[in-house]
C-alpha atoms as a printed R data frame, in Angstrom:
    type eleno elety resid chain resno      x      y       z
1   ATOM     1    CA   MET     A     1 -4.578 34.365   5.166
2   ATOM     2    CA   ALA     A     2 -0.909 32.943   5.032
3   ATOM     3    CA   LEU     A     3 -2.415 29.498   5.690
4   ATOM     4    CA   PHE     A     4 -4.596 29.825   2.514
5   ATOM     5    CA   VAL     A     5 -1.357 30.714   0.419
6   ATOM     6    CA   HIS     A     6  0.433 27.700   1.893
7   ATOM     7    CA   LEU     A     7 -2.389 25.395   1.207
8   ATOM     8    CA   PHE     A     8 -2.656 26.822  -2.274
9   ATOM     9    CA   VAL     A     9  1.035 25.925  -2.901
10  ATOM    10    CA   VAL     A    10  0.276 22.373  -1.593
11  ATOM    11    CA   LEU     A    11 -2.637 22.049  -3.942
12  ATOM    12    CA   LEU     A    12 -0.433 23.252  -6.791
13  ATOM    13    CA   PHE     A    13  2.185 20.584  -6.207
14  ATOM    14    CA   VAL     A    14 -0.531 17.932  -5.848
15  ATOM    15    CA   VAL     A    15 -2.215 19.054  -9.223
16  ATOM    16    CA   LEU     A    16  1.291 18.892 -10.788
17  ATOM    17    CA   ALA     A    17  1.770 15.434  -9.344
18  ATOM    18    CA   VAL     A    18 -1.394 14.217 -10.884
19  ATOM    19    CA   VAL     A    19 -0.554 15.700 -14.301
20  ATOM    20    CA   PHE     A    20  2.870 14.038 -14.140
21  ATOM    21    CA   TRP     A    21  1.498 10.845 -12.971
22  ATOM    22    CA   ARG     A    22 -0.781 10.629 -16.107
23  ATOM    23    CA   SER     A    23  2.326 11.302 -18.224
24  ATOM    24    CA   LYS     A    24  0.779 14.462 -19.590
25  ATOM    25    CA   GLY     A    25  3.232 17.041 -18.323
26  ATOM    26    CA   ALA     A    26  6.532 16.320 -19.969
27  ATOM    27    CA   ALA     A    27  6.528 19.634 -21.626
28  ATOM    28    CA   LEU     A    28  6.646 21.273 -18.281
29  ATOM    29    CA   ILE     A    29  9.891 19.653 -17.223
30  ATOM    30    CA   ALA     A    30 12.876 21.992 -17.702
31  ATOM    31    CA   GLY     A    31 15.592 20.241 -19.823
32  ATOM    32    CA   TYR     A    32 13.264 17.807 -21.364
33  ATOM    33    CA   ASN     A    33 11.262 20.394 -23.184
34  ATOM    34    CA   THR     A    34 14.498 22.137 -24.385
35  ATOM    35    CA   ALA     A    35 16.209 18.745 -25.443
36  ATOM    36    CA   SER     A    36 16.779 17.943 -29.059
37  ATOM    37    CA   GLU     A    37 14.291 15.570 -30.769
38  ATOM    38    CA   GLU     A    38 16.998 12.937 -30.609
39  ATOM    39    CA   GLU     A    39 17.492 13.253 -26.943
40  ATOM    40    CA   ARG     A    40 13.901 12.972 -26.465
41  ATOM    41    CA   LEU     A    41 13.558  9.815 -28.417
42  ATOM    42    CA   GLN     A    42 16.220  8.328 -26.127
43  ATOM    43    CA   THR     A    43 14.249  9.401 -22.926
44  ATOM    44    CA   ASP     A    44 11.550  7.242 -21.427
45  ATOM    45    CA   GLU     A    45  8.903  9.948 -20.912
46  ATOM    46    CA   ASN     A    46  6.761  7.749 -18.609
47  ATOM    47    CA   LYS     A    47  9.659  7.048 -16.137
48  ATOM    48    CA   LEU     A    48 10.536 10.578 -16.090
49  ATOM    49    CA   CYS     A    49  7.011 11.818 -15.515
50  ATOM    50    CA   ARG     A    50  6.478  9.151 -12.708
51  ATOM    51    CA   PHE     A    51  9.698 10.442 -11.021
52  ATOM    52    CA   MET     A    52  8.496 14.027 -11.240
53  ATOM    53    CA   SER     A    53  5.068 13.009  -9.846
54  ATOM    54    CA   LYS     A    54  6.685 11.374  -6.771
55  ATOM    55    CA   LEU     A    55  8.962 14.443  -6.447
56  ATOM    56    CA   MET     A    56  5.978 16.953  -6.534
57  ATOM    57    CA   LEU     A    57  4.189 14.806  -3.832
58  ATOM    58    CA   ALA     A    58  7.247 14.940  -1.679
59  ATOM    59    CA   LEU     A    59  7.560 18.642  -2.177
60  ATOM    60    CA   ALA     A    60  3.685 18.915  -1.212
61  ATOM    61    CA   GLY     A    61  4.317 17.204   1.885
62  ATOM    62    CA   CYS     A    62  7.286 19.293   2.744
63  ATOM    63    CA   TRP     A    63  5.241 22.415   2.129
64  ATOM    64    CA   LEU     A    64  2.480 20.947   4.316
65  ATOM    65    CA   VAL     A    65  4.892 20.863   7.247
66  ATOM    66    CA   ALA     A    66  5.683 24.502   6.480
67  ATOM    67    CA   ALA     A    67  1.904 25.293   6.400
68  ATOM    68    CA   SER     A    68  1.375 23.535   9.692
69  ATOM    69    CA   SER     A    69  3.388 26.314  11.294
70  ATOM    70    CA   GLU     A    70  0.359 28.674  10.774
71  ATOM    71    CA   LEU     A    71 -1.962 26.349  12.568
72  ATOM    72    CA   PHE     A    72  0.348 25.783  15.530
73  ATOM    73    CA   HIS     A    73  1.936 29.177  15.540
74  ATOM    74    CA   ASN     A    74  5.363 27.343  15.681
75  ATOM    75    CA   THR     A    75  8.134 28.938  13.400
76  ATOM    76    CA   GLY     A    76 10.251 25.883  14.003
77  ATOM    77    CA   LEU     A    77  7.780 23.960  11.778
78  ATOM    78    CA   LEU     A    78  8.186 26.609   9.087
79  ATOM    79    CA   TRP     A    79 11.921 26.259   8.973
80  ATOM    80    CA   THR     A    80 11.804 22.499   9.103
81  ATOM    81    CA   GLY     A    81  9.365 22.516   6.153
82  ATOM    82    CA   ILE     A    82 11.615 24.719   4.170
83  ATOM    83    CA   ALA     A    83 14.750 22.779   5.131
84  ATOM    84    CA   LEU     A    84 12.999 19.492   4.174
85  ATOM    85    CA   PHE     A    85 11.899 21.174   0.805
86  ATOM    86    CA   LEU     A    86 15.412 22.220  -0.017
87  ATOM    87    CA   VAL     A    87 16.740 18.656   0.852
88  ATOM    88    CA   VAL     A    88 14.165 16.929  -1.403
89  ATOM    89    CA   ILE     A    89 14.956 19.346  -4.249
90  ATOM    90    CA   VAL     A    90 18.712 18.669  -4.068
91  ATOM    91    CA   ALA     A    91 18.240 14.861  -3.560
92  ATOM    92    CA   GLY     A    92 15.734 14.799  -6.535
93  ATOM    93    CA   LEU     A    93 18.237 16.728  -8.792
94  ATOM    94    CA   ILE     A    94 20.971 14.429  -7.826
95  ATOM    95    CA   TYR     A    95 19.034 11.307  -8.471
96  ATOM    96    CA   ALA     A    96 17.557 12.662 -11.747
97  ATOM    97    CA   ASN     A    97 20.968 13.594 -13.121
98  ATOM    98    CA   THR     A    98 22.961 10.426 -12.276
99  ATOM    99    CA   GLY     A    99 22.754  6.885 -13.519
100 ATOM   100    CA   ASN     A   100 20.929  7.405 -16.776
101 ATOM   101    CA   ARG     A   101 17.744  6.412 -15.035
102 ATOM   102    CA   PHE     A   102 15.463  7.679 -17.682
103 ATOM   103    CA   GLU     A   103 16.975  6.268 -20.838
104 ATOM   104    CA   LYS     A   104 14.693  3.923 -22.797
105 ATOM   105    CA   ASP     A   105 15.707  0.277 -22.611
106 ATOM   106    CA   GLN     A   106 17.192 -0.830 -25.970
């Protein structure tokens, strides 16, 4: 049963990745959906969505490692997947919030 829950989480991240890849899920991005209209006009929505798509795929991969712990009955894989998940989140936050990467080219 736990394997199905893990696989559902992986599927959820993959579905979100597809939605973001098609540039349809910008309203789901915290910070972007609460930004003022002026800030949104300065943001390249396609770049932001593509980044979020890649982030969701990376998170799905990390969770797949955690899910494999159920198949192989190895708790080490669970902790490795969770650790990778946290590392990807922190790295993604740092990348997204430094360097003005998502500003529109003037």
